[in-house]
C-alpha positions as CSV (number, residue, x, y, z in Angstrom):
1,M,167.7,37.5,152.0
2,M,168.5,39.3,148.7
3,R,165.3,40.2,146.9
4,F,164.4,38.8,143.5
5,G,164.3,41.6,141.0
6,R,161.6,42.1,138.3
7,W,162.7,42.1,134.7
8,F,161.6,45.0,132.5
9,W,161.7,45.9,128.9
10,T,159.9,48.8,127.2
11,V,157.3,48.0,124.6
12,A,155.2,50.2,122.3
13,S,151.8,51.5,123.3
14,S,148.8,49.6,122.1
15,V,148.0,49.6,118.4
16,S,144.9,48.8,116.4
17,A,144.4,46.4,113.5
18,L,141.6,46.9,111.0
19,T,140.2,43.8,109.4
20,R,137.5,43.5,106.9
21,A,134.8,40.8,106.7
22,L,132.8,40.9,103.5
23,E,131.9,44.6,103.2
24,L,131.9,45.4,106.9
25,A,134.7,47.0,108.7
26,L,135.4,45.2,112.0
27,A,137.8,46.7,114.6
28,V,140.2,44.2,116.1
29,S,142.7,45.2,118.7
30,L,146.2,43.7,118.8
31,M,147.7,44.6,122.1
32,I,151.3,45.6,122.6
33,A,150.7,46.9,126.2
34,S,153.2,48.5,128.4
35,S,151.6,46.8,131.4
36,G,152.7,43.4,130.0
37,C,156.4,43.5,130.8
38,I,159.0,41.7,132.9
39,H,161.0,43.9,135.2
40,E,164.7,43.5,135.5
41,D,167.5,44.5,137.8
42,G,169.8,41.6,137.5
43,V,169.1,39.7,140.7
44,V,168.5,36.0,140.4
45,G,168.2,34.6,143.8
46,D,169.3,34.2,147.4
47,Q,173.0,33.8,147.6
48,S,172.6,31.5,150.6
49,S,170.6,29.0,148.5
50,A,173.1,28.3,145.7
51,Y,176.8,28.4,145.0
52,P,178.1,31.7,143.5
53,A,179.1,29.9,140.2
54,D,175.6,28.6,139.9
55,L,174.1,32.1,140.4
56,A,176.5,33.7,137.9
57,N,175.6,31.2,135.2
58,L,171.9,31.6,135.8
59,T,172.2,35.3,135.8
60,D,174.1,35.3,132.5
61,L,171.6,33.1,130.8
62,Q,168.6,34.9,132.3
63,N,169.9,38.2,130.8
64,E,170.3,36.4,127.4
65,I,166.6,35.4,127.6
66,I,165.7,39.0,128.3
67,E,167.6,40.2,125.2
68,H,165.8,37.7,123.0
69,L,162.4,38.9,124.3
70,K,163.4,42.5,123.6
71,E,164.2,41.6,120.0
72,I,161.0,39.6,119.6
73,T,158.9,42.4,121.0
74,A,160.5,44.9,118.7
75,S,159.7,42.7,115.7
76,Q,156.2,42.2,117.0
77,N,155.6,45.9,117.1
78,R,157.0,46.4,113.5
79,A,154.9,43.5,112.2
80,I,151.6,44.9,113.6
81,S,152.4,48.4,112.4
82,A,153.0,47.0,108.9
83,Y,149.8,45.1,109.1
84,N,147.9,48.2,110.1
85,D,149.4,50.0,107.1
86,R,148.5,47.1,104.9
87,E,152.1,46.5,104.1
88,Y,151.5,42.7,104.1
89,A,154.8,41.6,102.6
90,E,156.7,43.6,105.1
91,C,154.6,42.2,107.9
92,Q,155.3,38.7,106.8
93,E,159.0,39.4,106.8
94,E,158.8,40.5,110.4
95,C,156.8,37.4,111.2
96,E,159.5,35.2,109.7
97,R,162.1,37.1,111.7
98,M,160.0,36.5,114.9
99,G,160.0,32.8,114.1
100,L,163.8,32.7,114.0
101,Q,164.1,34.8,117.1
102,N,161.7,32.6,118.9
103,E,163.8,29.5,118.1
104,E,166.9,31.2,119.6
105,Y,164.8,32.3,122.6
106,A,163.5,28.7,123.0
107,S,167.1,27.4,122.9
108,S,168.1,29.8,125.7
109,V,165.1,28.8,127.8
110,E,166.0,25.1,127.5
111,S,169.7,25.9,128.4
112,F,168.4,27.8,131.4
113,A,166.3,24.8,132.3
114,G,169.4,22.6,132.1
115,L,171.4,24.9,134.4
116,V,168.5,24.9,136.9
117,A,168.5,21.1,136.9
118,D,172.2,20.9,137.5
119,A,172.5,23.8,140.0
120,R,172.7,23.1,143.8
121,L,169.5,24.8,144.9
122,T,167.2,24.6,147.9
123,E,163.9,22.9,147.4
124,S,162.1,26.3,147.4
125,D,164.4,27.8,144.8
126,Q,164.0,24.7,142.7
127,E,160.2,25.0,142.8
128,Y,160.5,28.7,141.9
129,Y,162.7,28.2,138.9
130,E,160.8,25.3,137.6
131,A,157.6,27.3,137.7
132,Q,159.2,30.2,135.9
133,I,160.7,27.9,133.2
134,E,157.2,26.5,132.4
135,I,155.9,30.1,132.0
136,L,158.8,30.9,129.7
137,R,158.0,27.9,127.6
138,A,154.4,29.0,127.4
139,V,155.6,32.4,126.2
140,R,157.4,30.6,123.4
141,R,154.2,29.0,122.3
142,N,152.3,32.3,122.5
143,I,154.9,34.0,120.3
144,G,155.1,31.2,117.8
145,K,151.3,31.0,117.3
146,S,150.7,34.7,117.1
147,A,153.5,35.2,114.6
148,S,152.2,32.2,112.5
149,D,148.6,33.5,112.5
150,L,149.6,37.1,111.7
151,Y,151.6,35.8,108.7
152,L,148.6,33.8,107.5
153,A,146.3,36.8,108.0
154,C,148.5,38.9,105.8
155,G,148.4,36.3,103.1
156,Y,144.6,36.1,103.1
157,A,144.2,39.9,103.3
158,S,146.4,40.3,100.2
159,E,144.2,37.8,98.4
160,G,141.0,39.5,99.5
161,D,139.8,36.6,101.7
162,Y,138.7,38.8,104.6
163,E,136.8,36.1,106.5
164,S,139.9,34.0,106.7
165,E,142.0,37.1,107.6
166,R,139.6,37.9,110.5
167,Y,139.8,34.3,111.8
168,H,143.6,34.4,112.0
169,I,143.6,38.0,113.5
170,Q,141.3,36.7,116.3
171,N,143.8,34.0,117.0
172,V,146.6,36.6,117.1
173,T,144.7,38.7,119.6
174,A,144.0,35.6,121.8
175,Y,147.6,34.5,121.9
176,L,148.9,38.0,122.5
177,G,146.5,38.2,125.4
178,A,148.0,34.9,126.7
179,F,151.5,36.3,126.2
180,Y,150.9,39.3,128.5
181,D,149.0,37.1,131.0
182,N,152.1,34.9,131.2
183,I,154.3,38.0,131.7
184,D,152.1,39.0,134.6
185,R,152.3,35.5,136.1
186,F,156.1,35.5,135.8
187,N,156.2,38.8,137.7
188,K,153.7,37.5,140.3
189,N,156.0,34.6,141.0
190,I,158.9,37.0,141.5
191,D,156.8,39.0,144.1
192,T,155.8,35.7,145.8
193,R,159.5,34.6,146.1
194,N,160.5,38.0,147.4
195,E,157.9,37.7,150.1
196,G,159.3,34.4,151.1
197,A,156.1,32.6,150.2
198,G,155.4,29.5,148.1
199,N,152.5,28.5,145.8
200,F,154.0,29.8,142.6
201,V,151.5,30.2,139.8
202,S,151.4,28.1,136.6
203,P,151.4,29.4,133.0
204,A,148.3,30.8,131.5
205,P,146.5,28.1,129.5
206,D,146.9,28.3,125.7
207,P,143.8,29.9,124.1
208,P,141.3,27.4,122.8
209,D,140.9,26.9,119.1
210,L,138.5,29.4,117.7
211,P,135.7,28.4,115.3
212,D,136.7,28.9,111.7
213,L,134.9,32.0,110.4
214,R,134.5,30.4,107.0
215,N,131.9,28.1,108.6
216,M,130.5,30.5,111.2
217,T,127.9,32.2,109.0
218,A,126.3,28.9,107.9
219,T,126.5,27.5,111.5
220,A,124.9,30.6,113.0
221,T,122.1,30.6,110.5
222,A,121.4,26.9,111.0
223,T,121.5,27.3,114.8
224,A,119.1,30.3,114.7
225,T,116.6,28.4,112.6
226,T,116.8,24.9,114.0
227,S,117.8,25.2,117.7
228,D,115.1,25.4,120.4
229,E,117.6,26.9,122.8
230,I,118.1,30.2,120.9
231,D,114.8,32.0,120.4
232,L,115.4,35.6,119.3
233,T,111.7,36.4,119.6
234,D,112.2,37.5,123.2
235,I,114.2,40.5,121.9
236,P,111.8,43.5,121.7
237,D,110.8,44.4,118.2
238,P,111.7,47.0,117.2
239,Y,114.9,46.9,119.3
240,Y,116.9,49.8,118.1
241,L,114.8,53.0,118.2
242,E,115.3,56.3,116.4
243,K,116.3,59.0,118.9
244,P,118.2,62.3,118.6
245,R,121.4,61.8,116.6
246,F,124.7,61.9,118.4
247,Q,128.2,61.5,117.0
248,N,131.0,59.1,117.8
249,T,133.0,61.4,120.1
250,R,134.1,61.0,123.7
251,D,132.0,63.9,124.9
252,E,128.9,62.6,123.2
253,V,129.4,59.2,124.7
254,K,129.9,60.8,128.1
255,R,126.7,62.8,127.7
256,L,124.7,59.6,127.0
257,L,126.2,57.7,129.9
258,G,125.0,60.4,132.2
259,K,125.2,59.3,135.8
260,G,125.4,55.6,134.9
261,F,123.4,52.8,136.5
262,I,121.3,53.3,139.5
263,T,120.1,49.7,139.5
264,P,122.7,47.8,141.4
265,Y,124.8,45.0,140.1
266,S,123.4,41.5,140.7
267,C,125.4,38.5,139.6
268,S,123.5,36.3,137.0
269,V,120.6,38.7,137.2
270,F,121.7,42.2,136.2
271,D,125.5,41.9,135.7
272,C,128.1,42.9,133.1
273,S,126.4,41.3,130.2
274,E,123.0,43.0,130.7
275,M,124.7,46.3,131.5
276,A,126.9,46.1,128.4
277,A,123.9,45.2,126.2
278,Y,121.9,48.2,127.6
279,I,124.8,50.6,127.0
280,E,125.2,49.3,123.4
281,W,121.5,49.7,122.8
282,K,121.4,53.2,124.1
283,L,124.4,54.3,122.1
284,E,123.1,52.7,118.9
285,C,119.7,54.3,119.4
286,H,121.4,57.7,119.4
287,N,123.4,56.9,116.2
288,I,126.7,56.1,118.0
289,T,128.4,52.9,116.7
290,A,129.1,50.5,119.5
291,Y,130.2,46.9,119.9
292,I,129.6,44.4,122.7
293,A,133.0,42.8,123.6
294,T,133.5,39.6,125.6
295,R,136.4,37.7,127.1
296,N,136.2,34.2,128.4
297,N,139.0,34.4,131.0
298,W,138.9,37.9,132.3
299,Q,139.7,37.5,135.9
300,D,140.1,34.4,138.1
301,G,138.5,32.3,135.3
302,Y,135.4,34.4,135.0
303,G,134.1,35.9,131.8
304,H,133.3,39.5,131.2
305,A,131.4,41.8,128.8
306,W,131.8,45.4,128.1
307,V,131.4,47.9,125.2
308,I,133.9,49.3,122.7
309,V,133.2,52.5,120.7
310,P,135.2,53.5,117.6
311,L,135.6,57.3,117.7
312,R,135.9,59.8,114.9
313,G,139.5,60.1,113.9
314,G,140.3,56.4,114.3
315,S,140.8,56.0,118.0
316,K,138.6,53.9,120.3
317,L,137.4,53.9,123.9
318,A,135.9,51.2,126.1
319,I,133.1,51.3,128.6
320,E,133.4,49.2,131.8
321,P,129.7,48.8,132.7
322,T,130.0,47.6,136.2
323,I,132.1,50.5,137.6
324,S,129.0,52.7,137.7
325,A,126.6,50.2,139.2
326,A,125.7,52.3,142.3
327,E,123.5,55.3,142.9
328,G,125.3,58.6,142.7
329,S,128.2,57.3,140.5
330,V,129.2,59.2,137.4
331,G,128.9,57.6,134.0
332,A,132.1,59.2,132.8
333,E,134.0,57.0,135.1
334,M,133.0,54.0,133.0
335,I,135.0,55.3,130.0
336,T,138.5,53.8,129.8
337,T,141.4,53.4,127.3
338,D,143.1,50.7,129.4
339,P,144.8,48.4,126.9
340,K,143.3,45.2,128.5
341,Y,139.8,46.3,127.2
342,F,140.9,46.0,123.6
343,T,141.9,42.3,123.8
344,H,138.7,40.3,123.5
345,D,137.5,36.8,122.4
346,H,134.4,38.1,120.7
347,L,133.2,41.5,119.3
348,F,129.5,41.5,118.5
349,E,128.1,44.1,116.1
350,D,124.6,44.0,117.7
351,I,122.3,42.2,120.1
352,Y,121.4,39.7,117.5
353,E,125.0,38.4,117.0
354,A,125.5,38.3,120.8
355,S,122.3,36.5,121.4
356,E,122.9,33.9,118.6
357,F,126.3,33.1,120.3
358,F,125.4,33.2,124.0
359,G,121.6,33.1,124.1
360,V,119.1,35.9,124.6
361,E,118.9,35.3,128.4
362,E,122.5,36.5,128.8
363,W,121.7,40.0,127.6
364,D,118.0,40.6,128.4
365,W,118.3,43.9,130.3
366,W,114.8,44.8,129.1
367,N,113.4,42.2,131.5
368,K,115.4,43.8,134.4
369,L,115.0,47.5,133.8
370,E,112.1,49.8,133.4
371,I,112.9,52.3,130.6
372,G,110.7,55.4,130.3
């Protein structure tokens, strides 16, 4: 059997977008990650499962789809770079270009689907191609929504409506995450086919609609004052303590992490959320700005929490709390710049924001650790 080849195109390294909400600077990452790519070497399928003419037509149209995605990715990079530079009109032009490119891409995908329907394929090949077509269609939705929301974010930013800008940037981040998730799933299906196995994966689900930030402040306030479920009085007072002042540098963060956690990881007792909350608390107490990040669908449908630290000079690092949850581990190993850690559903400034959203019991490390 001839192996299916992965498709590949090069994309830029991850870039950061800075959004403003009221007078606070909030770091939001828009990921253009080199890990999210389809690999190519021109092979479409097993020559024994289809006629040569069918394979040739599928190969030609498949290559056309790749070219469309290359163009879209280039426009995506330019749009985000323009947004970062606050060149909002230029960013919107690139978003409009992405919209047109996405229509051409969608047309190629549907033509590809038509060829697959008409080709004389085995049942296994038919199942494979149909799964891949659904992923390519999902990619179209990811591209369209991220471009639309980025366009709107630029408009609101230029008008000084930073809450609306942040709302749309969060949508962009979510849909770009789904975009790269779908690329990974596409590649996984290729590997599955090459191994002669079945059970091809489906597209990543479209991100859920996020709550409108223009209503979030009032909702959070009302919830905190009227709901019996969220009682912030369980948070120690004072929570953030004055300790020796450190600075937002990688070396300082490494010093504070020390040897990491000795208390072992325990699901739903002392897990990623409690660990992340403790790390954020320790850093903030030493004058290092830190945020609690969460993502709903991190791996196999499970959520995850970690910490993001903006560094002096404009870069950022992430801290994976669970990697150091064993005695003798080194806290420095928790530090990462892996792009996946800069795509998140929520970025909380402090324990109070995180607790109002998820409840205090999700973060209550102070009930699980003894701190001297």
